[in-house]
N, C-alpha and C positions, 0 to 999 in steps of 0.2 A: 855780943855780935857776932864775930865769927863764929863762937857758940852755935850760936843759934842757924845762921844760913849752912853750917857746915851739917846739922843735925835734917835740914832741911832737904837738902841736896840731898843725903842717904836717903830720906824717905822717898824722896825723888825717884831716884835711882831702885828703890827694890820695889816701886809702887809701877816700875814701867812693866807695860805686856812685853812678855816673852812668849816663844812658840809652847812651849810648856805650859803656861798660864792659860793661852790661849788655847789650848786642845783641854785643858780643864772644865774653862765655861763652853766649848763648844759642844765636849762629851766625845773629842777625837783624842787618835795616840798622840802622846807628845813624841813618842821618840819615832814615829812617823812623819811630823812636820820638819821634828831635830832633822832627821835624814835631809829630805826633802827640802832643806833651806841649805845646808851643806851642798848638795849636790849643786843647787845653784849657785851660789857662791864659787863652787869649784871651776864652772864652766863660764862664769865671768869673769873670772882670772884667766881660765885657758885662752878666752878671747883674747884677752886685754895684753897677753902675753905674745902670741900666734901674730905672726909676719906676712903682714895681707896678702892673699893667693891671686895671680894672677893667670886670667883665662887663658888657654892655650887654644887656638882658635886654629893650630896646623890642623888638628884629627878633625873636627868636624869639616873641615874644606875639605879631607882627604876622602872621609865616608862620602859626602856629596859625590866629589866625584869619580866614587865605585859607582853609585847608581846609579849617577848617569851613562856609564859605560856600561852596565849590564843594561837598563834599560834598550840602549840602541843592541844591546848585544841580543836581548828577547825579539828585537824586532826582525833580524835575521831566521829565526825559527830553527835551532841547534840541532832539534830533533829529526828535523828536515834534509838536514845537511850530511845526517848519517848516511843516507841511498848514496850519497855523492863517493862517499871513503867506503862504502862498502863492495859501488859496482864500477869506479874509473880504474883504482890501482889494479884488480885484476882484469878489466878489459885490457888495459895498457900493457900488461905483460903478455897475454896474448895475443895482441897483434902485435906486440914485439917478437915475439917467439922466445921469450926471455926476460930478466929483467932488464926495464930500461933505465936510463941514466937518471942518478937521484935529482940534480937539479933541474930536470922535464917533470917529473912527478913532483916536486916542492911547487915549480911553478906552477902545473896543468890543475892540482889540488888548491893552489890561493886561489886562483883566477876562479875556477868554479864555485870556490866558495863565496867570493865575491856578488858574481853572478848571481845565485842561489840566496842568497839574504838581500837582495835585491830586488829579486822575484816577491820574494817574503814581505817584506819592509814594503812596498808599491800593493800590494794584496792587503795586510794590516791596514795603512790608509784608504783604501776605496771599502773596507768593509767594518771598519770601526764603528759605524754606525746600530751594525747587526753584535759586534762583538760586546758593546756594552750593555745589550741584552739577554748574553749569552752566558750561564753559567761558565762552564769550559773557558769563555774568552774577556770574563769580565775582567781582566788582572792584565788584561795588558797595556804595554804602556801608552799609547793613545787614547783607553778609554780612562784609564785614574789617571792621567795629564803630567806624567813624567815627562814626555816627550810630546811639544806639538805639534798638530796635524802638517803646519811648515815645514816644522824641524823634520819630522816624519819624511815629508815627499823630501825634501832637500837632502836626504840622507841615502832615500831609494835612487835619487837621480845620479849619486854621487857614485854609489855603489854600480848602479849599471855601466857609466861610461869607465870606472876606470877598471873596470874588470873585464872592458871592451878593450882596451888601450894595453891592460896586462897581455889577454891573449895574441893581439896583434903583434906586440912588440917582443915576447919573451917563448912565445907558442907557435903559431902560427894563422895563416888567415883565415884559415877552413874553421879551427876552432873557434877563432872570435865570431865568426857568422852565425853560427851552431850555438853559440853562449846569447847572441842578440835574440836569435831565433826563441830559445829556451825562456826566456823574459819575456820576448811578448806574449807565449802561448801562454804559460800561466795567468799575465798577469790580464791579456785582451781576451784570450778564446777563452777561458778558465773563470776566470774573477766575475769580469763586466759580461761576456755574453751569456754564458751557460751556468753558474753556479746556482743562480736563481730563478732558471726559467724551468730546468728539465731534471728529472731523475737519472736522464744518463749525462750529468756533468760530471760526474767524479772517471766516468770511461774516456768521454775525448778529454777533458782537462786534464786528467792524468797522464794525456802526452809529455808533458812539460817533466814529467820527472824521470824520464827515459830516455832523454838527450845527455845524463853523464856521460851514459855507456859511450851514445857517436860523437860525443865532444874527446873522452880518454881516446878511442881509435885514431880519431883525426891528431891527436898530437902526437900519438906514438908514430904514424905514417905516413899523413898528410894529405889521409884517402878515409873514406867509410866504405867497406866492403860487408858482403854477406854474411860473413862472422859479425860482424857488430849488427846487422839488421836483426840476426836473431834473437840476440843479447835484448835488442830495440824490444823486440815482440813479448819477449819474455815479462819483461816489464813492465808492456802492457796489460797484458792481461791479468797479472799478477795484483797491478794496482788496486782492482772494480775488489778482488776475492780479499786484498789485505783492508778497505778504508772501512766494505759495506757493514761487519761487523762494531768497526767502531760507534759510526751513525746510526746501529740501534742503540748503545748505550747512551748517545747522545741525541737520543729522538727530539724528545719533549723541549729542546733547545732549539734544534732545528723546526718543529714546530711554531715554536714562538715566532719568531723570526720571518717565517713563510720561505724556506729554504726547501726547496724537493729532495733531500737525501732520500735515496732508496728503505734506511730503515726506519725514515720517520711518516713515512707514507704506505708502507705495507708490514705486514707482520711478519716476526721471525722465522716463521717459517717459510714463506716467499724467496726470504734473503736469504738463506739458506742454500734453497734451489741456485739461486745466480750464484752463488758463489761456488759450490759446489761445480758447476759451469764452465765458470772462469779457473778455477783454480785446475780442472780437466786439460783447458788450453795452455797452463800455464806450464803442466808438466810435461803434456806430448812437444808443445816448441822446441823444450829445453833438451828434447833429445835430441832436436834436430841439428845442433852445434856438436852433435860426435860424428855423422859423416862431412861435413860440412866443412868442419875445424880440425879432421883427422884426432879428433880427442881419444884419449886410452882407457882402459877399465876404471881408473880412478874415477874421473867425473863421471862416467857414464855408472857406477855404482850410487854415489849420490843421487844422480839425477832421477836412475829409478826409486831408490829409497827413499829420496827425498819429498821425489814427486806425490808417491803413494801416502806417505805418512802426510801432506799436505789434502789432499785429497780426503784422505781418510778423517781429515779433521771436519773437512765439511759435511762430510755426511755423519759426522757425530753430531754436529748443531744442529743438525735437521733435525734428525731420530731425537734429539733432545728438544726441540723446539714442538715437536708432536706432541711428545709427554706433555710437555707444561713450558711454557715460553720461562716463566722464570727463573725453572734450574736449565738454562740454555747455555748460557754463559758466555756471550759474545767475544767476549774481551781475550776467550781462550783462542779463538781462532787468529785474532787479531796478534798473541804473541807467534803463535806457531808461524804465523806467514813469514814476520820479523827473521827467527829463525832458519825459516828455509830458505830465503832470499839468502843470506848471510853464507848458510853452507854450499850452496850451488856454486856461488861467486867466489869462497875460497876454493872450493875443489878445481873451479876455473884456472886459479892462479897454482895450487900446485900440482894438477896435473901438468900445467906448463912448465911449470919452472923442474920438475921430474924428469920429464922429457930433454931437457935443456941441458940438463947433468950430464945425463947419460947418451946424448947422441954426437 
């Protein structure tokens, strides 16, 4: 009897389906099925032997915090702050007749950054309806939801108050008052009153960007002189010539939301004519600093050559627009305007430092 059961057991083992037999029946490759079976068994053993993994939440929390900080930083428009760095320090050097003390420079720049960031945050809060419809601004934090409108408005107010207190306590009351004027001008005059109503929006609204030079002068001297007024006017005339080419590039965006930027409502040839007029005014005004501030040949050379380059680029834009609007490349004028302003204010600083060194 035992022999019979042994034979039957052997037959059952012999008849038990194997991957190879299944492959023969199904017409498949026995070796491939065997390899897959071994891999599956190996994975199951690895899972059994591996210790349970604990998900560390610290990395994800850190990354979310980074994204939040970055979103608030974007609300301050860091590129707009470049104007602060380019113009404020050279103005302070000229006002002081040499290098001011470092703590004063740092205090002025930090207060100015907070003031500029506040104005930009208010602007994003007020323009969030338009930003959602424009390709250039559709990724801003108040549009994407990274920052809620309430949080964005609170952030703007915190920066406004803190920058005013900062200037008042660490610099002087005149710098604090000018900082408040800059915020109010950008938010109320430009963003609320002018931007959606007139093609002159950037001309008069751009005055907000002129305040860093008078704030820098007031920080260094406690007053505002004619030299500061001339630098103020240089930036006033420079701003439309700088921004209008950009409005050509994003004209479709501005037309979509009904903002009458010059480049959105006029052809590029008309824009080029206006750019030339303001470039000439900028270059001419920059020359007034030579007799008023007693600038030497260093600044004079840069002002003359750089001004000719700035105006010449406007003429090139007009000539290209007459031949074919598609070949005009307005953004080249935008880039040149940035380089011109940086060179001009660098010349202000270098000229003053050289005179101070050899006086």
